[in-house]
A tleap script that builds the chain and sets N, CA, C and O, in Angstrom:
source leaprc.protein.ff14SB
mol = sequence {
  NMET LYS ARG ASP MET TRP VAL PHE LEU PHE
  CYS LEU GLY LEU VAL PHE PHE CYS GLY PRO
  PHE LEU ASN ILE PHE HIE ASN SER LEU THR
  TYR TYR LEU PHE ILE ILE TRP ILE VAL PHE
  ILE GLY LEU ILE PHE LEU ALA SER THR PHE
  SER ASP ARG ASP GLU GLY GLY CSER
}
set mol.1.N position { 88.976 -20.666 82.414 }
set mol.1.CA position { 88.391 -19.918 82.702 }
set mol.1.C position { 87.696 -18.086 82.382 }
set mol.1.O position { 86.672 -17.461 82.658 }
set mol.2.N position { 89.275 -17.780 81.498 }
set mol.2.CA position { 88.477 -16.428 80.975 }
set mol.2.C position { 87.833 -16.188 79.882 }
set mol.2.O position { 87.140 -15.210 79.602 }
set mol.3.N position { 88.301 -17.933 78.724 }
set mol.3.CA position { 87.318 -17.886 77.345 }
set mol.3.C position { 85.636 -17.746 77.792 }
set mol.3.O position { 84.815 -16.961 77.318 }
set mol.4.N position { 85.416 -18.842 78.924 }
set mol.4.CA position { 84.292 -18.707 79.814 }
set mol.4.C position { 84.015 -17.582 79.962 }
set mol.4.O position { 82.921 -17.591 79.397 }
set mol.5.N position { 84.118 -16.831 80.208 }
set mol.5.CA position { 83.982 -15.442 80.882 }
set mol.5.C position { 83.122 -14.266 79.138 }
set mol.5.O position { 82.146 -13.522 79.044 }
set mol.6.N position { 84.201 -14.744 78.141 }
set mol.6.CA position { 83.832 -13.945 77.101 }
set mol.6.C position { 83.419 -14.761 76.324 }
set mol.6.O position { 83.905 -14.598 75.205 }
set mol.7.N position { 82.398 -15.981 76.436 }
set mol.7.CA position { 81.958 -16.798 75.982 }
set mol.7.C position { 80.528 -16.408 76.472 }
set mol.7.O position { 79.548 -16.034 75.827 }
set mol.8.N position { 80.714 -16.618 77.876 }
set mol.8.CA position { 78.872 -15.787 78.614 }
set mol.8.C position { 78.761 -14.492 78.159 }
set mol.8.O position { 77.636 -14.250 77.722 }
set mol.9.N position { 79.631 -13.468 78.106 }
set mol.9.CA position { 79.616 -11.919 78.106 }
set mol.9.C position { 78.804 -11.786 76.505 }
set mol.9.O position { 77.987 -10.918 76.201 }
set mol.10.N position { 79.343 -13.006 75.550 }
set mol.10.CA position { 78.898 -12.758 73.872 }
set mol.10.C position { 77.395 -13.968 74.066 }
set mol.10.O position { 76.459 -13.720 73.306 }
set mol.11.N position { 77.235 -15.046 74.920 }
set mol.11.CA position { 76.087 -15.156 74.922 }
set mol.11.C position { 74.814 -14.149 75.475 }
set mol.11.O position { 73.610 -14.056 75.237 }
set mol.12.N position { 75.709 -13.518 76.272 }
set mol.12.CA position { 74.228 -12.396 77.257 }
set mol.12.C position { 74.153 -11.294 76.223 }
set mol.12.O position { 73.157 -10.572 76.272 }
set mol.13.N position { 74.972 -11.086 75.390 }
set mol.13.CA position { 74.611 -9.614 74.367 }
set mol.13.C position { 73.882 -10.352 73.684 }
set mol.13.O position { 72.711 -10.045 73.464 }
set mol.14.N position { 74.532 -11.661 73.136 }
set mol.14.CA position { 72.941 -12.135 71.640 }
set mol.14.C position { 71.659 -12.241 72.633 }
set mol.14.O position { 70.646 -12.445 71.964 }
set mol.15.N position { 71.436 -12.176 73.812 }
set mol.15.CA position { 70.362 -12.383 74.213 }
set mol.15.C position { 69.406 -10.881 74.534 }
set mol.15.O position { 68.241 -10.496 74.430 }
set mol.16.N position { 70.552 -10.437 74.918 }
set mol.16.CA position { 69.911 -9.102 75.314 }
set mol.16.C position { 69.396 -7.778 73.854 }
set mol.16.O position { 68.787 -6.716 73.718 }
set mol.17.N position { 70.014 -8.609 73.207 }
set mol.17.CA position { 69.963 -7.580 71.594 }
set mol.17.C position { 69.178 -8.472 70.924 }
set mol.17.O position { 69.454 -8.360 69.729 }
set mol.18.N position { 68.448 -9.192 71.069 }
set mol.18.CA position { 67.914 -10.129 69.952 }
set mol.18.C position { 66.049 -9.232 70.520 }
set mol.18.O position { 65.572 -8.378 71.267 }
set mol.19.N position { 65.547 -10.646 69.077 }
set mol.19.CA position { 64.316 -9.556 68.822 }
set mol.19.C position { 63.552 -9.601 69.738 }
set mol.19.O position { 62.813 -8.621 69.823 }
set mol.20.N position { 63.338 -10.977 71.061 }
set mol.20.CA position { 62.192 -10.789 71.746 }
set mol.20.C position { 62.408 -9.691 72.763 }
set mol.20.O position { 61.385 -9.059 73.025 }
set mol.21.N position { 63.816 -9.217 73.573 }
set mol.21.CA position { 63.988 -8.321 74.145 }
set mol.21.C position { 63.570 -7.281 73.682 }
set mol.21.O position { 62.784 -6.628 74.369 }
set mol.22.N position { 63.931 -6.842 72.484 }
set mol.22.CA position { 63.903 -5.475 71.861 }
set mol.22.C position { 62.327 -5.291 71.643 }
set mol.22.O position { 62.169 -4.070 71.606 }
set mol.23.N position { 60.718 -6.101 71.434 }
set mol.23.CA position { 59.993 -6.032 71.553 }
set mol.23.C position { 59.111 -6.286 73.036 }
set mol.23.O position { 57.885 -6.278 73.147 }
set mol.24.N position { 59.869 -6.453 73.851 }
set mol.24.CA position { 59.118 -6.479 75.448 }
set mol.24.C position { 59.628 -4.846 75.499 }
set mol.24.O position { 58.932 -4.003 76.064 }
set mol.25.N position { 60.691 -4.563 74.960 }
set mol.25.CA position { 60.489 -2.851 75.291 }
set mol.25.C position { 60.688 -1.845 74.110 }
set mol.25.O position { 61.509 -0.928 74.106 }
set mol.26.N position { 59.602 -2.230 72.872 }
set mol.26.CA position { 59.196 -1.260 72.308 }
set mol.26.C position { 59.147 -0.100 72.253 }
set mol.26.O position { 59.784 0.622 71.485 }
set mol.27.N position { 58.093 0.331 73.370 }
set mol.27.CA position { 58.196 1.656 73.815 }
set mol.27.C position { 59.324 2.532 74.328 }
set mol.27.O position { 59.413 3.747 74.152 }
set mol.28.N position { 59.928 1.980 74.795 }
set mol.28.CA position { 61.197 2.491 75.420 }
set mol.28.C position { 62.374 1.943 74.829 }
set mol.28.O position { 63.320 1.609 75.543 }
set mol.29.N position { 62.400 1.818 73.566 }
set mol.29.CA position { 63.436 1.037 72.831 }
set mol.29.C position { 64.629 2.060 73.635 }
set mol.29.O position { 65.187 1.802 74.702 }
set mol.30.N position { 64.825 3.307 72.753 }
set mol.30.CA position { 65.925 3.482 72.625 }
set mol.30.C position { 67.204 4.175 74.603 }
set mol.30.O position { 68.387 4.474 74.762 }
set mol.31.N position { 66.052 4.097 75.496 }
set mol.31.CA position { 66.397 3.729 77.076 }
set mol.31.C position { 67.229 2.311 77.410 }
set mol.31.O position { 68.301 2.114 77.982 }
set mol.32.N position { 66.196 1.366 76.759 }
set mol.32.CA position { 66.520 -0.061 76.932 }
set mol.32.C position { 68.072 -0.231 76.589 }
set mol.32.O position { 68.960 -0.701 77.300 }
set mol.33.N position { 68.154 0.377 75.067 }
set mol.33.CA position { 69.522 -0.145 74.274 }
set mol.33.C position { 70.593 0.965 74.908 }
set mol.33.O position { 71.757 0.567 74.863 }
set mol.34.N position { 70.336 2.766 75.702 }
set mol.34.CA position { 71.033 2.834 76.147 }
set mol.34.C position { 72.103 2.513 77.134 }
set mol.34.O position { 73.312 2.740 77.157 }
set mol.35.N position { 71.052 1.751 78.160 }
set mol.35.CA position { 71.619 1.310 79.439 }
set mol.35.C position { 72.400 -0.419 79.139 }
set mol.35.O position { 73.356 -1.026 79.620 }
set mol.36.N position { 71.509 -0.661 78.237 }
set mol.36.CA position { 72.083 -2.240 77.942 }
set mol.36.C position { 73.659 -1.813 77.557 }
set mol.36.O position { 74.546 -2.361 78.212 }
set mol.37.N position { 73.982 -0.991 76.665 }
set mol.37.CA position { 74.775 -0.809 76.001 }
set mol.37.C position { 76.253 -0.215 77.181 }
set mol.37.O position { 77.463 -0.266 76.960 }
set mol.38.N position { 75.650 0.209 78.171 }
set mol.38.CA position { 76.395 1.404 79.183 }
set mol.38.C position { 76.723 -0.081 80.302 }
set mol.38.O position { 77.761 -0.014 80.960 }
set mol.39.N position { 76.007 -1.105 80.438 }
set mol.39.CA position { 76.569 -2.420 81.060 }
set mol.39.C position { 76.859 -3.209 80.583 }
set mol.39.O position { 77.056 -4.180 81.313 }
set mol.40.N position { 77.068 -3.388 79.285 }
set mol.40.CA position { 77.813 -3.982 78.677 }
set mol.40.C position { 79.015 -3.114 78.088 }
set mol.40.O position { 79.399 -3.647 77.047 }
set mol.41.N position { 79.549 -2.270 78.308 }
set mol.41.CA position { 80.829 -1.824 78.604 }
set mol.41.C position { 81.492 -1.288 79.988 }
set mol.41.O position { 82.492 -0.591 80.165 }
set mol.42.N position { 80.688 -1.794 80.790 }
set mol.42.CA position { 81.349 -2.018 82.132 }
set mol.42.C position { 81.580 -3.692 82.739 }
set mol.42.O position { 82.410 -4.152 83.523 }
set mol.43.N position { 80.542 -4.272 82.046 }
set mol.43.CA position { 81.184 -5.949 81.561 }
set mol.43.C position { 82.336 -6.328 81.329 }
set mol.43.O position { 83.174 -7.126 81.749 }
set mol.44.N position { 82.125 -5.237 80.217 }
set mol.44.CA position { 83.751 -5.813 79.117 }
set mol.44.C position { 84.869 -5.607 79.834 }
set mol.44.O position { 85.717 -6.498 79.885 }
set mol.45.N position { 85.071 -4.213 80.605 }
set mol.45.CA position { 85.881 -3.536 81.734 }
set mol.45.C position { 86.008 -4.416 82.607 }
set mol.45.O position { 87.184 -4.744 82.764 }
set mol.46.N position { 85.333 -4.905 83.204 }
set mol.46.CA position { 85.389 -5.899 84.439 }
set mol.46.C position { 86.065 -6.906 83.623 }
set mol.46.O position { 87.287 -7.019 83.712 }
set mol.47.N position { 85.504 -7.518 82.974 }
set mol.47.CA position { 86.304 -8.734 82.330 }
set mol.47.C position { 87.513 -8.705 81.500 }
set mol.47.O position { 87.999 -9.815 81.282 }
set mol.48.N position { 88.180 -7.581 80.928 }
set mol.48.CA position { 89.345 -7.534 80.802 }
set mol.48.C position { 90.314 -7.108 82.124 }
set mol.48.O position { 91.472 -7.478 82.316 }
set mol.49.N position { 89.535 -6.263 82.938 }
set mol.49.CA position { 90.717 -6.525 84.274 }
set mol.49.C position { 91.103 -7.405 84.976 }
set mol.49.O position { 92.204 -7.616 85.485 }
set mol.50.N position { 90.155 -7.945 85.006 }
set mol.50.CA position { 89.986 -9.300 86.150 }
set mol.50.C position { 90.948 -10.193 85.311 }
set mol.50.O position { 91.725 -10.897 85.956 }
set mol.51.N position { 91.007 -10.271 83.492 }
set mol.51.CA position { 91.724 -11.803 82.572 }
set mol.51.C position { 93.579 -10.910 82.958 }
set mol.51.O position { 94.635 -11.527 82.816 }
set mol.52.N position { 93.490 -9.318 83.465 }
set mol.52.CA position { 95.153 -9.437 83.385 }
set mol.52.C position { 95.431 -9.528 84.822 }
set mol.52.O position { 96.647 -9.439 84.990 }
set mol.53.N position { 94.954 -9.634 85.649 }
set mol.53.CA position { 95.157 -9.936 87.048 }
set mol.53.C position { 95.623 -11.377 86.461 }
set mol.53.O position { 96.765 -11.742 86.179 }
set mol.54.N position { 94.378 -12.096 86.361 }
set mol.54.CA position { 94.682 -13.453 86.269 }
set mol.54.C position { 96.353 -13.963 85.465 }
set mol.54.O position { 97.014 -14.899 85.913 }
set mol.55.N position { 96.799 -13.102 84.210 }
set mol.55.CA position { 97.760 -12.983 83.970 }
set mol.55.C position { 98.985 -12.923 84.450 }
set mol.55.O position { 99.899 -13.740 84.338 }
set mol.56.N position { 98.939 -11.600 85.153 }
set mol.56.CA position { 99.955 -11.288 85.914 }
set mol.56.C position { 100.351 -10.171 85.278 }
set mol.56.O position { 101.231 -9.548 85.872 }
set mol.57.N position { 99.890 -9.613 84.008 }
set mol.57.CA position { 99.840 -8.307 83.541 }
set mol.57.C position { 100.478 -7.279 84.306 }
set mol.57.O position { 101.192 -7.536 85.276 }
set mol.58.N position { 100.202 -5.941 83.831 }
set mol.58.CA position { 100.830 -4.875 84.271 }
set mol.58.C position { 99.155 -4.432 85.185 }
set mol.58.O position { 99.075 -3.409 85.865 }
savepdb mol mol.pdb
quit
């Protein structure tokens, strides 16, 4: 389950940072990149928090 979550986040990152999405938002590329970057930081934080709970870590 944990590995699937990390693979999903990686694939989602590839999709949102690839050429077609960057071309769609070329007028507001700076805002798009900052928003997507902040969303990914939040998703990685949540994924790491939930993976720590599954392991029984502190």
